[in-house]
C-alpha positions, 0 to 999 in steps of 0.5 A: 499499499505504501511506496517501497523507495521515497528520496530527497536530492538536494545540492546546494552552490555557492561562490566567493562573490556572494552568488549561489543556488540550489535545488531540491528534489522528492521522489515518491516511488511507484506502488500498488494500491490495493482495495481495503488496504489488503493486497494479500487476498485478491483484491481489486488494486490499481498501479501509482505512478512515481512521482516527482516534484523539482525545487530550485533557488538562486541568492545573492549576499552583499557584505557591508559594514551592517553585516551579510543581506541576502536576497533569494529568490525561488520557484518550488514545484517547478513543474506544477506536479499534482499529488496521485490521486489514492482512494485509500487516502484520507477523504478519499483523493490522495495522501498528504503524508506521503504527498505535497499537496502544494503547486508550484509557487515562487518566492523572494526572501530578504535577509539582514545578519548583523 
C-alpha cells in the first residue's frame, strides 16, 4: 500500500562573489494501491505511478559594515506536479503524509545578518 522507495536529493552551490543557488528533488516511487488496503487476498488493485517534485532557488549575498544582506528567489514545484489520486487516502483524494499538495509557487526572501 505504501511506496517502497522515497528519496530527497539536494544540491547547493555558492561562490565567493556572493552568488549561489540550489535545488531539491523529492521522489516517491511507484506502488500498488489495493482495495481495503489488503494486497494479499486477491482484492482489486491498481498501480500508482512514481512522482517527483523539483524546487530551485538562487541567491546573492552582499557584505557591508551593516553585516550580510542576502536576497533569495526561488520556485517550488517547478513542474507543477499534482499528487497522485489515491482512493484509499484521507477523504478519498490522496495521502498528505506522502505527497505535497502545494502546487507551483514562487517566493522572494530578504535576510539581514548584523
